[in-house]
DRENFILUM-219173 format. One line per field, with one value per residue (C-alpha): residue number from 1; x, y, z. Coordinates in steps of 0.02 Angstrom, whole numbers. Layout:
BEGIN
pos (NUM/...)
px (X/...)
py (Y/...)
pz (Z/...)
***
This chain:
BEGIN
pos (1/2/3/4/5/6/7/8/9/10/11/12/13/14/15/16/17/18/19/20/21/22/23/24/25/26/27/28/29/30/31/32/33/34/35/36/37/38/39/40/41/42/43/44/45/46/47/48/49/50/51/52/53/54/55/56/57/58/59/60/61/62/63/64/65/66/67/68/69/70/71/72/73/74/75/76/77/78/79/80/81/82/83/84/85/86/87/88/89/90/91/92/93/94/95/96/97/98/99/100/101/102/103/104/105/106/107/108/109/110/111/112/113/114/115/116/117/118/119/120/121/122/123/124/125/126/127/128/129/130/131/132/133/134/135/136/137/138/139/140/141/142/143/144/145/146/147/148/149/150/151/152/153/154/155/156/157/158/159/160/161/162/163/164/165/166/167/168/169/170/171/172/173/174/175/176/177/178/179/180/181/182/183/184/185/186/187/188/189/190/191/192/193/194/195/196/197/198/199/200/201/202/203/204/205/206/207/208/209/210/211/212/213/214/215/216/217/218/219/220/221/222/223/224/225/226/227/228/229/230/231/232/233/234/235/236/237/238/239/240/241/242/243/244/245/246/247/248/249/250/251/252/253/254/255/256/257/258/259/260/261/262/263/264/265/266/267/268/269/270/271/272/273/274/275/276/277/278/279/280/281/282/283/284/285/286/287/288/289/290/291/292/293/294/295/296/297/298/299/300/301/302/303/304/305/306/307/308/309/310/311/312/313/314/315/316/317/318/319/320/321/322/323/324/325/326/327/328/329/330/331/332/333/334/335/336/337/338/339/340/341/342/343/344/345/346/347/348/349/350/351/352/353/354/355/356/357/358/359/360/361/362/363/364/365/366/367/368/369/370/371/372/373/374/375/376/377/378/379/380/381/382/383/384/385/386/387/388/389/390/391/392/393/394/395/396/397/398/399/400/401/402/403/404/405/406/407/408/409/410/411/412/413/414/415/416/417/418/419/420/421/422/423/424/425/426/427/428/429/430/431/432/433/434/435/436/437/438/439/440/441/442/443/444/445/446/447/448/449/450/451/452/453/454/455/456/457/458/459/460/461/462/463/464/465/466/467/468/469/470/471/472/473/474/475/476/477/478/479/480/481/482/483/484/485/486/487/488/489/490/491/492/493/494/495/496/497/498/499/500/501/502/503/504/505/506/507/508/509/510/511/512/513/514/515/516/517/518/519/520/521/522/523/524/525/526/527/528/529/530/531/532/533/534/535/536/537/538/539/540/541/542/543/544/545/546/547/548/549/550/551/552/553/554/555/556/557/558/559/560/561/562/563/564/565/566/567/568/569/570/571/572/573/574/575/576/577/578/579/580/581/582/583/584/585/586/587/588/589/590/591/592/593/594/595/596/597/598/599/600/601/602/603/604/605/606/607/608/609/610/611/612/613/614/615/616/617/618/619/620/621/622/623/624/625/626/627/628/629/630/631/632/633/634/635/636/637/638/639/640/641/642/643/644/645/646/647/648/649/650/651/652/653/654/655/656/657/658/659/660/661/662/663/664/665/666/667/668/669/670/671/672/673/674/675/676/677/678/679/680/681/682/683/684/685/686/687/688/689/690/691/692/693/694/695/696/697/698/699/700/701/702/703/704/705/706/707/708/709/710/711/712/713/714/715/716/717/718/719/720/721/722/723/724/725/726/727/728/729/730/731/732/733/734/735/736/737/738/739/740/741/742/743/744/745/746/747/748/749/750/751/752/753/754/755/756/757/758/759/760/761/762/763/764/765/766/767/768/769/770/771/772/773/774/775)
px (4080/4058/4002/3884/3802/3826/3725/3582/3533/3490/3490/3606/3698/3734/3879/3996/3991/4190/4176/4062/4184/4327/4243/4192/4353/4427/4282/4376/4521/4471/4394/4515/4630/4503/4515/4676/4681/4665/4531/4601/4467/4556/4561/4725/4869/5040/5191/5237/5079/5145/5295/5161/5039/5177/5251/5052/5058/5207/5174/5000/5110/5207/5038/4999/4847/4884/4711/4729/4899/4860/4711/4854/4966/4843/4810/4981/5010/4861/4865/5068/5146/5280/5339/5508/5413/5293/5410/5426/5239/5211/5336/5244/5080/5111/5190/5045/4948/5035/5018/4840/4845/4793/4903/4825/4852/5015/5078/5021/5100/5263/5270/5248/5418/5501/5439/5542/5682/5784/5716/5843/5703/5658/5830/5816/5648/5677/5748/5585/5472/5571/5545/5365/5325/5422/5307/5158/5202/5246/5080/4969/5073/5049/5236/5199/5303/5434/5580/5540/5596/5746/5815/5770/5859/6011/6043/6052/6253/6247/6346/6280/6086/6142/6209/6022/5950/6025/5959/5791/5798/5857/5709/5596/5656/5654/5460/5432/5504/5443/5266/5234/5122/5229/5343/5345/5275/5426/5557/5686/5650/5730/5780/5589/5601/5648/5599/5444/5344/5351/5456/5540/5712/5760/5714/5776/5964/5924/5884/6029/6148/6075/6116/6295/6316/6280/6447/6503/6509/6326/6184/6109/6243/6197/6016/6100/6190/6061/5960/6062/6048/5879/5918/6004/5916/5768/5888/5914/6104/6102/6295/6302/6137/6235/6400/6294/6217/6356/6449/6289/6312/6483/6456/6432/6267/6278/6108/5937/5894/6072/6030/5871/5947/6082/5958/5863/6029/6086/5907/5901/6091/6017/5874/5996/6121/5972/5913/6097/6109/6243/6157/6301/6315/6124/6101/6237/6152/5998/6061/6152/5982/5969/5814/5746/5734/5565/5641/5680/5524/5545/5739/5693/5546/5664/5811/5710/5679/5850/5914/5803/5875/6039/5966/5997/5820/5838/5937/5763/5664/5724/5714/5533/5530/5612/5491/5354/5424/5487/5351/5200/5102/5183/5077/5228/5145/5030/5130/5282/5163/5133/5308/5354/5249/5318/5473/5415/5336/5505/5602/5488/5403/5228/5141/5232/5187/4997/4977/5052/4952/4790/4843/4837/4664/4612/4659/4625/4488/4349/4413/4401/4231/4177/4254/4143/4000/3989/4017/3863/3764/3797/3775/3809/3970/4040/3873/3886/4051/3970/3862/3976/4072/3905/3890/4056/4052/3936/4039/4198/4228/4369/4294/4184/4267/4374/4333/4470/4566/4591/4641/4781/4855/4834/4957/4984/4895/4965/4803/4686/4751/4746/4552/4510/4611/4512/4356/4416/4469/4285/4205/4341/4291/4101/4126/4229/4113/3955/4094/4113/3943/3912/4035/3974/3796/3888/3953/3807/3713/3836/3874/3689/3676/3612/3777/3896/4046/4059/4140/4304/4397/4467/4301/4221/4340/4297/4105/4141/4228/4114/3972/4057/4106/3920/3840/3955/3912/3706/3763/3839/3699/3593/3749/3730/3545/3550/3674/3595/3409/3501/3427/3297/3124/3050/2869/2730/2780/2958/2972/2851/2993/3142/3090/3067/3244/3309/3221/3291/3465/3490/3478/3601/3739/3736/3770/3967/4060/4229/4319/4348/4181/4131/4248/4165/3984/4048/4101/3935/3839/3953/3942/3751/3786/3898/3761/3643/3765/3787/3583/3588/3730/3619/3482/3625/3622/3431/3415/3570/3467/3306/3417/3484/3308/3239/3384/3363/3203/3213/3360/3226/3091/3210/3260/3117/3026/2899/2869/2768/2583/2551/2733/2671/2557/2754/2850/2737/2763/2963/2947/2873/2977/3135/3058/3017/3219/3257/3143/3244/3411/3369/3300/3452/3572/3467/3486/3674/3696/3592/3705/3852/3799/3757/3938/4027/3921/3926/3956/3878/3721/3665/3490/3565/3667/3508/3412/3531/3537/3338/3377/3493/3395/3246/3362/3443/3254/3206/3355/3319/3143/3212/3338/3225/3087/3216/3288/3462/3515/3500/3665/3788/3907/3772/3744/3907/3948/3768/3842/4016/3945/3828/3975/4071/3917/3899/4081/4049/3929/4018/4158/4050/3966/4158/4158/4022/4084/4249/4143/4026/4184/4280/4088/4089/4258/4210/4052/4142/4227/4100/3981/4141/4162/3985/3980/4127/4049/3909/4029/4122/3958/3944/4100/4092/3923/4007/4133/4010/3960/4138/4199/4057/4104/4317/4344/4188/4295/4474/4389/4300/4451/4566/4417/4419/4644/4605/4492/4584/4754/4644/4583/4752/4818/4684/4693/4895/4856/4728/4856/4994/4866/4853/5048/5065/4942/5012/5187/5123/5041/5199/5296/5181/5180/5377/5385/5250/5364/5513/5448/5370/5531/5618/5502/5519/5693/5678/5566/5683/5815/5716/5694/5863/5899/5793/5829/6021/5957/5862/6033/5922/6028/5941/5872/5915/5797/5805/5758/5607/5551/5538/5377)
py (1598/1524/1360/1462/1533/1368/1284/1405/1411/1200/1043/910/747/750/865/861/991/992/1143/1249/1212/1273/1410/1444/1422/1559/1676/1635/1678/1838/1870/1825/1985/2097/2057/2065/2255/2351/2477/2652/2765/2893/2902/2820/2938/2930/2907/3069/3166/3297/3336/3316/3421/3561/3557/3612/3755/3813/3793/3904/4036/4063/4077/4209/4105/4141/4095/3903/3905/3950/3825/3673/3733/3730/3543/3497/3635/3572/3362/3346/3414/3286/3289/3346/3474/3548/3708/3748/3735/3844/3977/3966/3993/4152/4204/4152/4237/4380/4411/4374/4535/4418/4514/4423/4241/4283/4336/4219/4088/4199/4201/4012/3976/4135/4049/3876/3960/3865/3685/3671/3610/3792/3878/3888/4003/4120/4246/4249/4241/4409/4479/4439/4496/4667/4692/4662/4778/4908/4891/4878/5000/4872/4839/4737/4584/4608/4674/4494/4404/4526/4484/4304/4279/4395/4242/4121/4053/4091/4233/4250/4228/4384/4505/4465/4510/4664/4716/4669/4766/4907/4899/4869/5015/5125/5090/5131/5294/5328/5278/5184/5319/5467/5410/5398/5271/5159/5181/5177/5350/5441/5586/5648/5619/5792/5832/5913/5755/5685/5557/5499/5550/5451/5281/5340/5364/5164/5114/5205/5112/4951/4973/5006/4848/4744/4673/4697/4501/4473/4459/4614/4731/4820/4853/4910/5046/5105/5120/5219/5331/5350/5372/5530/5598/5613/5705/5825/5777/5774/5753/5617/5529/5535/5460/5305/5286/5307/5160/5072/5082/5039/4876/4720/4660/4471/4439/4512/4572/4678/4726/4803/4890/4960/5033/5108/5179/5257/5343/5414/5463/5566/5655/5707/5767/5849/5954/5988/6086/5948/5921/5830/5700/5695/5646/5533/5425/5451/5363/5237/5141/5009/4996/4834/4919/4962/5106/5172/5272/5373/5399/5442/5565/5663/5651/5744/5894/5889/5909/6041/6124/6113/6197/6035/6058/5928/5807/5813/5765/5631/5566/5614/5522/5349/5371/5352/5206/5103/5153/5176/5138/5257/5390/5496/5497/5614/5754/5706/5745/5913/5942/5887/5998/6155/6103/6094/6272/6362/6252/6359/6194/6291/6162/5994/6091/6130/5930/5887/5992/5951/5747/5782/5867/5727/5593/5674/5784/5640/5571/5729/5771/5591/5631/5795/5703/5588/5741/5807/5655/5652/5803/5727/5644/5593/5491/5425/5343/5256/5187/5110/5044/4958/4886/4822/4732/4633/4630/4701/4827/4943/5043/5103/5209/5275/5220/5130/5258/5380/5246/5193/5360/5404/5427/5297/5334/5207/5248/5246/5076/5011/5073/4986/4840/4834/4830/4715/4585/4616/4557/4441/4364/4370/4271/4143/4117/4117/3970/3878/3875/3811/3673/3641/3618/3509/3398/3353/3330/3202/3118/3104/2995/2813/2742/2867/2744/2749/2914/2849/2777/2612/2571/2583/2454/2358/2356/2328/2173/2098/2138/2066/1909/1881/1905/1756/1659/1690/1632/1469/1407/1434/1325/1193/1184/1160/1022/941/929/886/722/735/752/903/972/1049/1183/1163/1182/1361/1404/1361/1463/1606/1580/1550/1706/1800/1735/1801/1966/1911/1856/2036/2113/2146/1991/2066/2241/2280/2245/2370/2496/2467/2477/2652/2731/2669/2769/2914/2944/2951/3071/3174/3180/3271/3385/3444/3468/3546/3670/3700/3755/3890/3967/3972/4050/4181/4229/4263/4361/4457/4502/4570/4699/4745/4760/4881/4951/5011/5065/5170/5267/5271/5441/5453/5292/5169/5157/5007/5039/4990/4835/4782/4828/4703/4567/4600/4586/4428/4364/4416/4296/4158/4152/4161/4013/3921/3963/3886/3731/3710/3742/3609/3491/3528/3470/3313/3258/3318/3188/3064/3077/3055/2911/2801/2613/2492/2560/2697/2665/2532/2440/2441/2376/2231/2192/2170/2072/1949/1935/1875/1764/1696/1660/1554/1462/1429/1368/1278/1170/1147/1085/983/902/934/960/745/735/757/834/956/1000/1043/1167/1248/1268/1313/1440/1504/1527/1611/1726/1772/1833/1927/2007/2035/2121/2207/2272/2311/2418/2528/2529/2626/2722/2793/2829/2922/3047/3065/3135/3227/3290/3346/3462/3513/3553/3663/3740/3784/3875/3966/4053/4119/4188/4239/4326/4413/4504/4551/4621/4721/4793/4856/5005/5060/5017/5123/5271/5261/5200/5308/5462/5421/5369/5531/5624/5524/5567/5759/5739/5620/5745/5878/5801/5776/5964/6030/5918/5985/6160/6152/6079/6231/6347/6283/6288/6479/6500/6431/6544/6699/6654/6626/6795/6889/6800/6862/7046/7045/6981/7121/7238/7192/7224/7375/7443/7363/7447/7613/7595/7560/7713/7812/7736/7797/7957/7983/7952/8084/8217/8177/8188/8368/8422/8427/8353/8185/8198/8087/7976/8104/8222/8135/8083/8282/8363)
pz (5115/4951/5022/5134/4993/4887/5040/5062/4880/4883/4968/4896/4973/5153/5171/5319/5479/5463/5354/5457/5611/5514/5451/5652/5710/5605/5669/5843/5787/5712/5890/5977/5873/5939/6103/6124/6071/6246/6224/6330/6399/6318/6132/6078/6020/5910/6011/5956/5971/6088/5960/5821/5896/5939/5765/5709/5825/5758/5578/5625/5717/5548/5438/5582/5631/5813/5883/5808/5879/6060/6048/5996/6141/6250/6234/6270/6420/6490/6457/6455/6600/6616/6443/6398/6269/6416/6420/6251/6238/6385/6340/6148/6214/6296/6105/6037/6154/6156/5964/5988/6113/6258/6357/6531/6460/6391/6555/6650/6546/6549/6735/6734/6645/6752/6926/6859/6822/6922/6831/6686/6568/6580/6582/6392/6388/6525/6392/6279/6443/6503/6329/6306/6509/6468/6296/6398/6556/6417/6339/6490/6590/6743/6794/6940/7010/6871/6992/7086/6937/6896/7088/7060/6903/6946/7085/6957/6931/6738/6661/6506/6557/6671/6520/6453/6600/6611/6443/6485/6648/6552/6424/6558/6662/6476/6453/6637/6595/6442/6401/6245/6182/6214/6081/5897/5792/5841/5968/5791/5787/5926/5796/5834/6006/6097/6296/6277/6331/6502/6547/6719/6744/6870/6782/6606/6728/6789/6618/6547/6687/6645/6460/6495/6586/6433/6397/6190/6168/6185/6043/6123/6150/5984/6040/6197/6117/6025/6175/6262/6100/6127/6310/6266/6124/6264/6359/6258/6221/6046/6034/6141/6043/5885/5953/6015/5865/5766/5860/5828/5639/5638/5730/5611/5560/5570/5588/5534/5706/5707/5517/5599/5742/5621/5491/5633/5685/5529/5515/5704/5639/5487/5590/5740/5594/5514/5703/5713/5560/5483/5329/5219/5352/5358/5180/5193/5329/5241/5066/5180/5217/5089/5003/5081/5244/5334/5366/5183/5153/5287/5230/5056/5113/5234/5134/5005/5142/5185/5000/4979/5122/5063/4906/4811/4724/4597/4707/4802/4673/4626/4804/4797/4626/4701/4852/4744/4639/4780/4928/4844/4991/5105/5216/5164/4986/4985/5072/4935/4791/4874/4896/4712/4648/4740/4671/4492/4544/4600/4470/4336/4269/4281/4175/4268/4426/4372/4323/4494/4595/4495/4531/4707/4703/4585/4706/4874/4849/4836/5009/5073/5014/5066/5257/5240/5179/5354/5444/5349/5375/5551/5657/5815/5756/5923/5941/5773/5814/5962/5883/5751/5934/5965/5790/5749/5909/5812/5633/5617/5483/5492/5349/5455/5586/5425/5228/5158/5060/5203/5304/5151/5175/5347/5459/5615/5791/5904/6010/5873/5812/5980/6005/5847/5885/6045/5966/5831/5987/6060/5897/5866/6073/6024/5857/5934/6070/5954/5864/6021/6069/5893/5933/6109/5996/5855/5984/6116/5912/5873/6061/6072/5915/5954/5873/5958/5988/5793/5809/5869/5728/5845/5923/5756/5705/5843/5798/5640/5678/5804/5677/5534/5638/5704/5533/5495/5629/5588/5401/5489/5607/5435/5333/5477/5490/5289/5296/5442/5321/5171/5093/5222/5183/5250/5234/5327/5457/5439/5252/5292/5413/5315/5151/5266/5335/5160/5091/5239/5209/5046/5107/5280/5135/5055/5220/5262/5334/5315/5377/5185/5144/5297/5212/5066/5128/5221/5053/4950/5098/5109/4920/4923/5053/4950/4826/4959/4996/4824/4820/5010/4924/4776/4894/4986/4801/4775/4957/4892/4735/4844/4937/4795/4722/4869/4897/4712/4740/4897/4816/4658/4791/4890/4717/4621/4622/4663/4769/4667/4695/4814/4889/5063/5011/4923/5060/5170/5036/5042/5238/5221/5094/5217/5319/5238/5181/5361/5369/5215/5286/5463/5395/5264/5406/5501/5351/5348/5529/5515/5370/5451/5615/5485/5412/5562/5632/5462/5532/5646/5727/5567/5507/5388/5516/5633/5478/5460/5651/5655/5518/5587/5745/5645/5547/5710/5789/5614/5629/5790/5755/5607/5721/5860/5737/5631/5794/5741/5914/5915/5839/5934/5800/5757/5942/5973/5818/5864/6066/5983/5890/6014/6148/6012/5968/6149/6185/6037/6124/6265/6182/6101/6279/6340/6184/6236/6423/6336/6245/6382/6475/6346/6291/6493/6483/6350/6412/6576/6486/6358/6502/6577/6423/6435/6602/6560/6392/6499/6606/6444/6379/6555/6549/6365/6399/6545/6425/6281/6342/6424/6250/6157/6275/6264/6080/6008/6084/6013/5845/5832/5864/5737/5624/5652/5637/5484/5408/5447/5346/5193/5203/5233/5073/4945/5005/4985/4783/4788/4847/4741/4571/4639/4662/4475/4428/4484/4460/4262/4274/4360/4228/4094/4177/4172/4002/3955/4060/3977/3793/3852/3881/3733/3640/3734/3700/3515/3497/3586/3468/3318/3374/3416/3245/3177/3286/3202/3048/3089/3173/3336/3501/3530/3705/3860/3958/4119/3995/3926/4092/4123/4083)
***
């Protein structure tokens, strides 16, 4: 390269063309290396690509990003069905979709696993698939085809699997017999379950038989015995239920799952003992639940009532105080505070009781007032919630349905939670559709760029190598002409051509001639783009400032009383400013997209690259003119080198065409997928639109009913606090009255004593209290 630059600058003694030949041979060797790289229609991937993607999906699952996890697992499932990790990906995809509440999609994947239960590759995932399928059936109340899977799995020669199947069959039958919404907030509180709700007795008996069939040696034995206790409590056989739960408590908790089951069994023992009026046993069971248990808050609150029922008010007070410290977010806290105030009142600590009731009122009266204000502001409350559902399908905010403070202390409601979850799911679906459309638009933009092959790293590497070689070949041609003309007199038209060629040659010499130089060139371009990005980001801040000023002005106009003069003109100007800001935001977004496309297509064929290609073509044309005018082809040595350079350049051009052909094949495959997704989006939008009206009606009615229930709860809480205050005042009055009565009686006794003493002094017999009472 240094030789080329030196020769381009001046003509000295006649140099040998062999040095140019050495450079040409080096370029030939580099081109051969590029030719040896096999370019596939699909972009190259790591040999452990599937394992890496599976690990990515597992990481997203641990981060609770179930949508991203499902996307990663779907990539494996759709493109690598023969890979050994395929069964793991299928069942993991089912788990991710279940967590994301895509029950139909999850069911499809779980069924695929069970359909291949005979395949040893899938055998280890049957339990997870069966568990997920039962969970989906219980939530959707669709139990079709599950019995068929149980029958097929029973035929497998695997005793351990049959034991597992017995447990899941029992759970499946139990979910059929007892609708999920008819249970308390979880299946772990059977002490609250009574025969007052509907259940299918025949299915319940079949479920019990399946649970009985689970051997003690299996991992599901504690859960099976626990469910037997639930079944007995539903039937109203509390002694049998109590015995079942006590048996679970006696089992070793050798896993975290078993520890959870044991804690729930303890809570069930406590509740049933309380219901059977075995208060000491109930208190002992409540106290046995460890502080790290999810049921600890429930246990403390119910322990207070058990202590109170047993007459241990001090112990009840300690339990409530511990609840406030250990579980400050428990939904029992409001009721616990009222109960604590009543305990203080009962103990005669009127000042403390009054402070407690005041605290309850101070904390919960504003919530009650907020809820009442919503009712007052919306005479048609049911229609209001239907409108909220419609609005939240665009931008979901749970505070719209229930203010955050009220939601914090409201008791769990499965139906309301599922209804709000449905709205959240639909809003997320709408958002994902929008994001997918945005991604399609961005892909279309990038794939439509003139130099789209550079978006593939391997193809960009090829194109950069080819461009570097062709630049070196162009410089070699010029160097060869300079060597031929060295020492010769050049004048006339040839001198002018050479002058123009050398001027352009200085520009060509600045172009990248190695891959490292290309990387440095790309880094410099990206640095300039970073500066543009910062400028565009500053525009976003300015646009937000304009928005803030518009909002502040509107707020002032609404609060001004009376409205300022010319308010209509001001509002018209604000409307115009809003439209202008909207336009600024759209133009900034267009700049962001344009910059994004430019970033992705930095390399050969970008605007600087196009200019370089055009300059190189002009340089080659000037070299050809100068070569012909100088008669360089008359020298066999130079003619052979020129032919070698031209042949090598043709090979480089052919390799470039191959790269473009591969790029077109890849992009063609991508466009097929993009077009398919585009048609899917149209179908999704139509489906989403069809669900909108139904969701507004159903979810609006559920939200309305839940709002009324929560409003009543906080009304009742504040009312109980007010009643507590009245009770404190009445107790103080009674205490004062009794003290006055006692003082009056004491004064009467003192007066009587003085009167008796006086009578004794006078010699008159003292009158008795009975005589004094007579007229």
